[in-house]
N, C-alpha and C positions, 0 to 999 in steps of 0.2 A: 226422598233424600233423608239421611239420618241426621239426628240432632248434632250440631257442631260441625257438619260438613259444609264447606264453602263451595258454592256453585262455580263452574268455570267462568261464567259471565262476570260474577262478582270478583273473582280472582283477577280477571283480565282488567276490569275496571280499576281495581286497586293498584295494579301494576302501572297502568297508564297514568293514573292521577299522580302517583308518587314520582314517576319519571317527569311529568310536566311540572310538578312542584319543584323538583330539582333544577330544571331548566329555568324556571322563574327565579329562583335563588341566584343562579349564575348571572342571569341578565341583570338582576337587581344590584349585585355586587359590581358588575361592570359599569352599570349606569351611575354608580356613585364614585367611580374612579375617573370618569371622563368629564372634562369641563375646561374652562379657562385655565384652571390650575389642576394639573394632573396629580392624582394621588395613587399611591400604591394600595394594595389590598390591606397591608398592614396599617397604613395611615388611616384607611377608612374604618377599620375595626377600632383603632385608637380613638378616632373621632366620635364613634358611636358610643365609646366608653367614657367620653368627656375630655379626651386629649387635646393636643394643639389644633387639630383639624375639626374640632367639634362644631364650630359655627358653620363652616361650609357644609359639612356632612348633615348636620341636624336641621339647619335652617333652609338650606337650598336643595340639596341632592336627595336626601331621604324622603322628604315630603313629595317630591316630583315622582320618584320611583313608586312610593306607596299609593299615591293617587292614580297613577297609571294602571297599577294592578287592580285596585278596587274598581275603578270605572270600567276597565276592560272586562272584568268579571261580571259586572252588573249588565253591561251591553250584551255579553254572551248569553246569560240567562234570560234576558228580556227577548232576544231573538228566538230562543228556544220556545218560550211560551207563546210568542206571536205565531210562529210557524205552526205550533200545535193547535192554536185557536182557529186559524185560517185554513188549516190543512193544506198548506202551500209551501213547498220547500224554498220558494223564492221570496217569501215574506220576511221582512226584518224591519225594525223601527224606522230606518231611513228610507227603505224602499216604499213603504206604505205611508210615508209622510209624517209620522209621529215626531221623529227627530227634527224635521224641518219646521213643524208647528211650534215645537219646544224652542228652537232657535229663534223663530220669529217673535214668540213671546218675550224672550230675553232681550232681543234686539230692540224691540218697541219700547220696553220698559227702560232700557239703558239710554235711549234717546230722549224719552218724554219725562224722565224724573231726574232730580239733582244728583250729581255724582256722590254726594254724601249718603244717599239712599241705597247705593249699589249693593252693599253687603247683603241686604235682605230683599231688596226689590227685584234683582235679577233672578235669584232662585224662585221667588214667587211667580215671576213672569214665565220662567221655564215650566213650572208645574201647571200654571194656568194654560199656556199654550198647548202643552202635551195633552191635557185633559180635554180641552176644546176640540183639538184635532181628532182624538179618539172618539169623542162624542159625535162629532160630525161623520166620522167614518162609520160608526154603527147606525146612526140615524138615516144617512143617505143610502148606505148599503141595504138597510132594511126596506126602504122604499122601492128598491130594485129587486125585492124578493129575499134579501138576506143571505143569498148563496155565497159560497166561498169565492167564486170568480168575481162576483159583484163587489165583495168587500175589498178584494185585492186591487181591482181596477179603480174603485173610488179612492182608495188609499193613495194610489199613484197620482191621481188627478189632484187630491188635496195637497199632497207634497209639492206638485208643480205650481199650484196656485200660491201656496205659502212662500216658495222661493221667488216667484214673480213679484209678489207684494214686497218682499224683502229688498229685491233689487230696486223697485220703484222708490221705496223709502230711502234707500242709499242715495239716489239721485236727488231727492229733496233735502237731505241733510248730509252732504258729502263730508263735512268737517267731523261731525260726530261719528259717521259710519266708518271712517278710516281707522278709528281706535278699536273697532270691533272685528276687523277683518281676520286677524290671527285667531281670535276666539271662535269665529264662525267657521274657520277652516278645520278647527279642532287641535288643540294644543295643551299640554300639561306644563308649559313654560310659566314660571312664576308661582307655582303651587307652594302653599305654606302648610304649616302644621294645623292652622285653623281650617284649611280645606280638608285635610286628612280627617280631622275630628268631625267636621260637619257631615262629610260624605260617609264616614264609617257609622255615625249615629243614624243617618237616614236609612242606610242599608240594614243596619241592626233592627230598626223598626219594621223594615219590609220583610224580615226573615220569617215571621209567622205566616204571612200571606204567601210567601214563596214555598213554604213547606206544604201548605193547603193546596196550592196550585200544582205543585209537583205530584201530589197524590192523585189529582184529577187529570193530569196531563195525558196519560195513556188513553183515557176515555175520549179525549178530544179527537182522536184518530177515527172514531166511528162516525157514521152518518147520523143525521138528525133523527131519522126514523128509529134507528137502533138505540140511540140515546133515550128517545121518548119511551120506548118498550122497556128500558131499564130503569125507568122512573126518574130520569135526569132531565132537566130542562136545558135543551141545546143553547138557547139564548143566554141563560144564566151562566152555564158552563163557559161558553166562549167569551161572553162578556167579562167574566171574572178573570180569565187568563189574559185578556187584553188589558184590563185594568192593572193587574200586577206588572205586565210588561211596560205600561205607561209610567208607573210610579218608579220602577228601576231605571228606565230610560231617562226620566226627568232628573233624577238625582245625578246621573252621570253627566248629562248635558250641562247641568248647572256647574259641575266641577271642571270639565275639560272641553266643553263646547260641542258643536254639532259634528260628531265623529261618525263617519260612514263606514258601512260594510262589515263592522265587527259583529253585529247581530246577525249577519248572514253567513259569515265564515265560521264563526265558533260552533254553532249547532251542527253544521254539516261535517266539520272535521270531527266533532265529538261522536256523531253517529257512525262515521267510518271507523273509529277506533274502538268504541265500546258497545255498539249496537243502538237500537231505537228505544229501549226501555227507559222511562223517565228517571227512575232512581239511579240509572248509570249515566244517562246523557246530561242531566242537569249539573251535577258536580264537574263533569268533564268539560262542559261548555263554559262554566265559570272559570275554570283554570286555563283553558285555551284562550278565552277572551282576555284574561290578565296577562298571559304570556305574549299575546299578539300585540296588545297596545304597549306594553312596556318594551317589546322588541322594536316596534315601530318608532317609539320615541328614541330609543338608543340608535337606531339606523339613521334617523333624521339628524341627530347630533353629530354623527360620524361622517356622513357623505359630503357635507358642505362646510367643514371647519374653516375658519372660526365661526361661520354663520350656522343657523339651524333651519331645518325644514320641519314645519309643524307635523306632528304625528299623524294627524288626519289626512294630510296629503300622502304620506307614506302608505297608510292603510288603503287609501283609494287607488294608488298604483297597483297594489296587490289585489284589492277587491273588485276593481272594475273588470279586469280580464276574467276573473273567477265567475262574476255575474254572467258574463257573455257565454262562458263555458256551460254554466247551468242552464241558460236559455236554449242553447243548442241542444243540450242533452234532454231537456223536457220536450222540445219540439220533436226530436227523434223518437222519443218514447211514445208520443201521441200519434205519430204517422202510421 
């Protein structure tokens, strides 16, 4: 390839990413026009500039839209790294239990600590729960040989245990549990500029790790023997990819709750659109994740006016059938 020539794959990725970014912009503008008070696009732009609608746009709708895009992008990239680490197209933070463990950590902290501590205690509980879940996944999976199938099955079991324990705690503390139901379903309702700032800061801190993981992601598709022959440690490589996935997932769960299926949908859609190479699939997964969550929030606000359906429920309605489709597809491939 001559210097300055753009490969067809890179050109395709650029085209796809620009198209998705335009769709995100359209959904974002629509998201800021819809609500108890309908605004025109002109009023939204005027509000962003500090006009009459500034309070509604800046304090309520813009934070909600921005958080949905950032969290969706984070879930999408987290799913990409997790699927690469486990070499399993069905892996995602919610399927292997990381999201559920993060949600359990936040749920326990929310119940056991004073409400005044929630600003810092719940994010700490999310990170702790996600890290404990990932550590248990790697430790128990290694005791079963550390194979890809073992890690995937152990992750599903850990997620089921976390969900069962959460249900048990809800029975013990029904009053406090009711306050957390919308958050556990996954929702961007009530997002503020503080949430935007904290989530953006968390993701910015993760960017160096994301770049390193993206460089190593393609190698994750090789078998352990091949990695060893190349001088790479399979355990270190896969553990690093899982750690970055956990950190991205923890930040998103702290912001929008236990959102399911985004980490499964975004990587698959990205690979279909731009191919399997990491340098193409990672940015595409981020954009698709942001588009999916912001669209799910917009749909949830439209279909039940004047009420709202949490974005996590909308995502599950789409993601559940897609997971069944993938299971059938994988079963047919192995028959």
